N, C-alpha and C positions, 0 to 999 in steps of 0.2 A: 554147659553151661555158659563157658563164652562165648559160643553161637549166640544164644539167646539173649544175652549183654548187648550184643552186637546189633541185633535185629532192633531191640528197642531203642538205641541210640542212634540208629538210623531213622525209625521211625518220628524219635524225638526233633529229630533234624539237627543231627552231630554227624551223621556220617560221612555229608560233603557231595552226596549225590555221585556215589560209584558204583550204582547196580545194584544196590542193594533194597532198593522199592521193589524193582524186579522179583528178588528173593519173598520179600513179606506176601506178595502176591501169591506166590507160586505155594507160599504155607494155606495160602485158603482153600488150593486144588487138591492138596495131598490127603488122604486119608479120613481120619475122623473130623480133621479142621474142615474140612470142605460143607459136614455136615453142620458144624456149629455156625458158622460162616452164613450158612441160607438160610439157619434157621432164625439167625438174627436179622438177615434181611426181609423176612417174613414178618418178623415180628416186629419191625420198623414200619412195611407197608399198613402191617393188619393197623396199625394207629394212627398213619395218614389218612388212612380211609376211614376210620370212625370220627375222627375230628373232621372232614371233610362233611361224612354224611351228619354229624351233630349242627358244625356251619350250617346245613343246606334245610336242615328242620327250624333251627332259628332263624332263621329269615335271612342265611347268607351271613352271618353276624361273623368275620376272622378271630379265630382263637386267640383270645389273649384278650381280646377287648370288650367292651362292657354290655351284657346281656341286656337283649332288648324287656320291655317290660310285659308281664305276664297278662296275657288273654284277658284275665278279670279284671285288668286296670281298665280296660277300655269296655265300653257297652255298642252295639248298633246302634244307630239312629231311631230303629223301629222299637226300642224297649221302653215301655210305658212305667214312668215313676209319678208317686206322687210329691208335687213340689207347691211351696207356698206363696201366693202373691200379695204385695201392699196395693195400698192408693195413694194418691195424691189428690189435695183440696183443689179445686178450681181457685183461681186467682191467686191464693197464697202459695202456691207449690209445699206447702207442709204436710207430712206425712199422718197427720192426726187431721180431725174434724173439728169445726168449732162454731158453733151456733149462738147467734146474738143474745141477750134476753129480752128477747120478745115475740109473744104467739103471731105465728106463721113465719117466724124468721128460716131459712132452707138454705145449706150449702148441697154442694154436687162434689162427691169423690169418682175419683176415674183410675184406672187399670189397665196396661197395656201388656202384651205377652208377644215375642218374639216367635213363638210357632203357635201351631193349635191346639187348645188345650181346653179340657171338659172339666168344668166347675163343678165339684159334688159335694162343697161344703164354705157357706157365707158366715163371718163373724164380725159383729159388732159388741164393740164393746163402750159404753156410755160413760161417762161421770155421773149422770143423775137420769131417773126414769122422766116419761113421756115424749119419747124420741118416735116419730112414725115413718116408715118407710111412704114414702112420694110418686118413686118410681126407681125399677130395677131394671135394667135395659143391659140386652148381649147385642153392640152396634145398633142397630132402629128396633131390636125386636123385645118388645118389651114382657119382663118376666112376672108381675104381678096380674093376679084378676081384679086387683083395683086397688086404689089406693088408698093409704092411712094402714096399712097394716105396722103393727107394733114391733119396736128393732127386738125386742126380748123375743121375739118366731128366733132370730139368730141371735141369741145372747150367750154366754158361757153357760147356763142352767138347758139352754137346749140342746146342747153337746149329748146330751145323753142320748137324742132321738140316734136312732141307729140307721135310718132312712137316708140317702144323699140325698141333696138338696137338688140335682140332678138339672142345673140351669142348662141354657141352649150352649153348644159349643164357641170358644171363643177364639176365633179366628186373628192373625198378626195385624190386619188391618181394620180391626173393631175394638172398642172401645166396651170394659165391661165397666156401667155406669150408675152409681147409688143416689138418690137424691135425698137428702134425710129435712125433717119437717119436724119442725119445735112446738109442741103444744103447750109449752110453758113460761110464764114470764122470767125462766132463769137462764142465765147462760150456762150452756152444757157443753162438753167437749168430749173427746173420744178419738178409740182408734177403730180400726175396720182392716178386715181382710180376706183372703179366701185361701183354698187349697185345691189344688184341681191336678189332672192326671196329664200326663203332657208325655211323647215321644220325645227322646234326648240320649 
């Protein structure tokens, strides 16, 4: 028992370095202590190897540092999603249209995208009836067969139509342009927007 106390004292730093360190190491080489020491070394090496493998799998993140974002938090640029797009009125820069109280008054709404989008739903919400579409263009390509289509074709009530509007693709260098025409003598305001499929 005195010998064990002496060894513990040397290990804790109280032995003064009189050769007892060699005695402690000698214990690892004797009998069952050698097996126990080897098992501890193997267990430590195993933990270190598993930690290294985990760090490699997680993008070489060191153990104890912040975990990286999980894969589902990021998406590749070829992932197609639906997204809304708003319009700006020419001249005023407002996000709504305003038609003067005069028959024949027009206004032009424009929308831009940062990457190619496939528009499948146009929605126009006027404050009063009597507005018609004079033109709908993607770039310089006209989408209407002829001018004068009522905006009700693209109103809230038209959302029951399950078929997509399927306009021409809208590229980053192109404008989606809608020209509205007032057929009444009253001022009309409203909002306009689209939904499109885009890779993002």
